[in-house]
C-alpha positions in Angstrom: 0.1 0.0 -0.1 1.4 3.5 -1.0 2.6 5.9 1.6 0.3 8.9 2.4 1.9 12.4 3.5 0.3 15.6 4.2 2.2 18.8 3.8 0.9 21.9 5.6 1.7 25.6 5.4 2.2 28.4 3.2 1.2 32.2 3.0 4.5 33.2 1.3 6.8 32.0 -1.4 9.4 31.4 1.4 7.0 28.7 2.7 5.5 27.3 -0.5 8.7 26.7 -2.7 10.2 24.6 0.3 6.8 22.6 0.6 6.6 21.8 -3.1 10.3 21.0 -3.2 9.7 18.4 -0.3 6.8 17.2 -2.2 8.7 16.8 -5.5 11.6 14.9 -3.7 9.0 12.4 -2.0 7.7 11.8 -5.6 11.2 11.2 -6.9 12.2 8.7 -4.1 8.6 7.1 -4.1 6.7 7.7 -7.3 3.5 6.0 -5.8 3.4 8.2 -2.6 0.1 10.3 -2.2 0.6 13.5 -1.1 -2.1 16.1 0.2 -1.5 19.8 0.9 -3.5 22.0 3.5 -3.2 25.6 3.1 -4.9 28.8 4.3 -7.9 30.1 2.1 -7.2 33.2 0.1 -3.5 32.9 0.6 -0.9 32.1 -2.4 -0.8 28.4 -1.8 -4.3 27.9 -3.0 -2.9 28.8 -6.5 0.7 27.9 -6.5 0.3 24.3 -5.2 -2.2 23.2 -7.6 -0.1 24.8 -10.4 2.7 22.4 -9.1 0.3 19.4 -9.7 -0.7 18.8 -6.1 -4.3 18.6 -4.5 -4.7 21.0 -1.7 -7.5 21.8 0.8 -8.0 25.2 2.4 -8.5 26.0 6.1 -10.4 29.4 7.2 -7.4 30.6 9.2 -5.3 33.8 9.5 -2.5 35.1 11.4 -2.4 37.4 14.3 -3.0 41.0 12.9 -0.5 43.5 14.7 -1.7 46.5 12.7 -5.4 46.1 13.4 -6.2 44.4 16.7 -10.0 44.5 16.0 -9.6 41.9 13.1 -8.3 39.4 15.7 -11.8 39.2 17.4 -12.7 36.0 15.4 -9.2 34.5 15.5 -9.9 32.1 18.3 -13.0 30.7 16.6 -11.1 30.4 13.4 -8.5 28.4 15.1 -11.0 26.0 16.6 -12.8 25.6 13.2 -9.5 24.9 11.6 -8.4 22.4 14.1 -11.7 20.6 13.8 -11.5 20.7 9.9 -7.9 19.6 10.0 -8.9 16.5 12.3 -11.6 15.7 9.8 -9.1 15.8 6.8 -6.7 13.7 8.7 -9.2 11.2 9.3 -10.4 10.9 5.8 -6.9 11.0 4.3 -5.4 8.6 6.8 -1.6 10.0 6.4 1.3 8.0 7.6 3.1 11.3 8.5 2.7 15.1 8.5 4.9 18.0 7.5 4.7 21.6 8.7 6.7 24.3 6.9 5.3 27.3 8.6 2.5 29.6 7.6 -1.1 30.0 9.0 -2.3 26.5 8.0 0.5 24.7 9.6 -0.4 25.2 13.2 -3.9 23.8 13.3 -2.9 20.7 11.0 0.2 19.9 13.2 -1.7 20.4 16.3 -4.6 18.0 14.9 -1.8 15.5 13.8 -0.5 15.3 17.4 -3.9 14.9 18.8 -4.5 11.8 16.4 -1.1 10.2 17.0 0.1 11.1 13.6 4.0 11.5 13.5 4.9 15.0 12.2 8.1 16.9 10.9 8.5 20.6 11.1 10.7 22.5 8.7 12.0 25.6 10.3 13.3 28.1 7.5 14.4 30.9 9.8 17.2 31.4 12.1 14.6 32.6 14.9 11.9 30.1 15.2 8.3 31.3 15.0 5.9 31.0 17.9 3.7 28.3 16.3 6.8 26.0 15.5 8.2 26.6 19.0 5.0 25.6 20.5 4.5 22.4 18.2 8.2 21.5 18.5 7.7 19.3 21.7 5.8 16.6 20.1 7.7 16.7 16.5 9.8 13.6 15.8 12.0 15.7 13.9 12.8 19.4 13.3 14.8 20.3 10.1 16.5 23.6 10.4 18.7 25.8 8.1 20.8 27.6 10.7 23.1 26.6 13.6 22.2 27.2 17.1 18.5 26.1 16.8 18.6 23.9 20.0 17.8 27.2 21.8 14.3 27.0 20.5 13.8 23.1 20.1 14.8 20.1 22.0 18.5 19.5 20.7 17.7 15.6 20.2 15.1 16.5 17.7 17.0 19.2 15.6 18.6 18.3 12.2 20.6 20.7 10.2 19.2 20.2 6.7 19.3 23.7 4.9 16.2 25.1 3.3 14.9 23.4 0.2 15.6 25.5 -2.9 14.3 25.7 -6.5 17.0 23.8 -8.5 16.2 25.5 -11.6 16.8 29.0 -10.0 20.3 28.2 -9.0 21.3 26.2 -12.2 23.6 29.0 -13.4 26.9 27.3 -14.7 27.9 28.7 -18.0 24.9 31.0 -18.3 26.4 34.5 -17.9 26.5 35.6 -21.7 23.2 34.1 -22.5 21.8 35.7 -19.2 23.1 39.0 -20.0 21.8 39.0 -23.5 18.3 38.1 -22.2 18.3 41.2 -20.2 19.7 43.3 -23.0 23.0 44.1 -21.2 26.7 44.1 -22.1 29.2 41.3 -20.9 31.9 44.0 -20.5 30.4 45.7 -17.7 29.8 45.0 -13.9 26.2 44.0 -13.2 24.2 44.6 -10.0 21.0 42.5 -9.4 18.4 43.9 -7.0 15.5 41.7 -6.0 12.7 42.2 -3.3 10.9 38.9 -3.8 7.6 38.4 -6.0 5.9 41.2 -4.1 8.7 43.7 -4.1 10.3 45.7 -1.4 9.7 49.4 -1.1 13.0 50.2 0.5 15.1 48.7 -2.2 13.0 50.4 -4.8 13.6 53.8 -3.2 17.3 53.3 -2.8 17.7 52.3 -6.4 15.8 55.4 -7.5 17.8 57.6 -5.1 21.0 56.0 -6.6 20.3 55.8 -10.1 22.5 58.6 -11.3 25.6 57.4 -9.2 25.2 54.0 -10.7 25.1 55.2 -14.2 28.1 57.5 -13.5 30.0 54.6 -12.4 28.9 52.8 -15.6 27.3 49.8 -13.8 24.6 47.8 -15.2 21.5 47.1 -13.0 18.8 44.3 -13.1 16.1 45.9 -11.0 13.3 43.7 -9.9 10.7 45.8 -8.4 7.8 43.6 -7.5 4.3 43.7 -8.8 3.2 46.3 -6.0 5.9 48.8 -7.0 6.4 48.3 -10.7 4.0 51.0 -12.2 5.3 53.7 -9.5 8.9 52.9 -10.2 8.4 53.1 -14.1 6.3 56.4 -13.5 9.2 57.9 -11.5 12.4 56.8 -13.6 11.0 55.4 -16.8 10.5 51.8 -18.2 14.2 51.7 -19.6 15.8 54.9 -18.3 19.2 53.8 -19.9 20.3 50.8 -21.9 22.1 49.7 -18.8 19.2 49.7 -16.5 16.7 46.7 -16.9 13.6 47.2 -14.8 11.4 44.3 -14.3 8.1 43.4 -12.4 9.0 40.0 -11.8 11.9 37.6 -12.9 10.7 34.6 -14.7 14.3 33.3 -15.2 15.7 33.6 -11.7 18.8 31.3 -13.2 19.7 34.1 -15.7 19.3 36.9 -13.0 21.8 35.2 -10.8 24.1 34.1 -13.6 24.3 37.9 -14.8 25.1 39.2 -11.5 28.1 40.3 -10.1 26.8 41.6 -7.0 23.4 40.8 -5.5 21.4 43.1 -3.4 18.3 41.5 -1.6 16.0 41.2 1.2 16.9 38.4 3.7 14.2 35.8 3.6 15.3 32.1 4.5 14.5 30.8 1.2 16.3 33.5 -0.8 19.4 33.3 1.5 19.4 29.4 0.8 19.7 30.2 -3.0 22.5 32.8 -2.4 24.5 30.3 -0.5 24.4 27.8 -3.5 25.2 30.4 -6.2 27.9 31.8 -4.3 28.2 35.5 -5.2 28.7 38.5 -3.3 25.6 39.6 -1.5 24.3 42.7 0.5 21.2 41.9 2.7 18.6 44.7 3.5 16.4 43.0 5.9 12.7 43.6 5.8 11.7 45.0 9.3 8.0 44.3 8.7 8.1 40.5 9.4 7.3 38.4 12.6 10.0 38.6 15.3 12.2 40.7 12.8 13.4 37.2 11.5 15.1 38.5 8.5 17.5 40.7 10.4 18.4 37.4 12.5 18.7 35.6 9.2 21.3 38.3 8.0 23.1 38.4 11.1 23.7 34.8 10.8 25.5 35.1 7.5 27.3 38.3 8.7 28.8 36.5 11.7 30.5 34.1 9.1 31.7 36.9 7.0 29.4 35.9 4.3 27.4 38.7 3.4 27.1 42.6 4.3 24.2 44.0 6.1 22.6 47.3 5.5 19.8 48.5 7.8 16.4 49.3 6.2 16.4 52.8 7.7 19.6 53.9 6.1 19.5 52.0 2.9 18.1 54.9 0.8 21.0 57.2 1.8 23.8 54.4 1.9 23.1 51.5 -0.1 24.3 52.8 -3.4 27.5 53.9 -2.1 28.2 50.6 -0.2 27.3 48.6 -3.2 29.7 50.7 -5.7 32.6 50.4 -3.1 32.0 46.8 -2.8 31.9 46.0 -6.5 35.3 47.5 -7.2 36.7 45.5 -4.2 37.5 42.4 -6.0 39.3 40.7 -3.0 36.2 41.5 -0.7 34.0 40.1 -3.2 35.9 36.7 -3.7 36.0 36.4 0.1 32.2 36.9 0.6 31.6 34.5 -2.2 33.9 31.9 -0.6 32.3 32.3 2.8 28.8 32.2 1.8 29.5 29.0 -0.5 30.6 27.3 2.7 27.2 27.6 4.2 25.4 26.0 1.1 23.2 22.9 2.0 21.9 22.2 -1.7 20.3 18.8 -1.3 17.8 19.8 1.6 14.8 18.5 -0.1 16.0 15.0 -0.5 17.4 14.9 3.1 14.1 16.1 4.4 12.1 13.7 2.3 14.1 10.9 3.5 13.3 11.9 7.3 9.7 11.9 6.5 9.9 8.4 4.9 11.7 7.3 8.0 8.9 8.4 10.2 6.4 6.4 8.0 8.7 3.3 8.7 9.0 3.8 12.3 5.1 4.1 12.7 4.8 0.6 11.1 7.1 -1.0 13.6 
């Protein structure tokens, strides 16, 4: 009889990409395995997971709203309803194991799994564990983490350093530099900076690039500038769709491998999934952590790299005034760039998806014993 696995969580690409990567690895190892996703209604997993070829059921759940406290009045009821629905899903699907990757739906599903004696694994992407994962860690069989020192949040005997699953297609950059630069209409003879704030974009990075655009042009530097869908129109209205042949402005990067391959220096937010990819591609990185995330975990992610001399951190509040100068100074310091590339590469864990998938399968075997 084929094994059956539930994977829960989502909310952002940082949760969804690892979840799908784990599912794909499970399928590669055991093509007959049955996989069901559980997500949160109205969140991006309800679209992205079916697009990846998997079935998903949504829970009516939300996170704690820090900016509008009155919106939390129905939260206890939503949590109770979600736990009850999760119990029903588990009883009907009869999983051999469950996986939680973080996000709103992960908590109710893993809590219900614990109640029903279904073994579960937590995949914690960040260097600072979220509240839900910390509370559920006690009953987890295994907690797969991406940063050292996570035993301060979880029982040390359950913690396993695996890294974060990454999109293999995004980091496949070998031998693609010239093709990538041609794709963006840029020159192979000039230095290129990639700025990416993720699919939704980052206001601070966009303001910083707009503020420093003339300095970049004066230094004869090329720029691949991914604005995110929320900011693209306002950026184009401010600086133009292609203000110079050296400046390529895009709403979204459909070929992340080309963007990484073309770049001599990368400026990015510090989401855990992005950091996992940056470690594998081994290029100098400036991280500008978003302050608008739970427990300020992006800053903690960035500090984990900085402590290993593997990245440069620029604070969100000073980026608009300082980021361009820091980037240009780094770009001409070949020794520093080479050192950053080497140090960040030492942190790479490229096979996290298969390592985690094998741990999930081990749980199903132990349950049969």
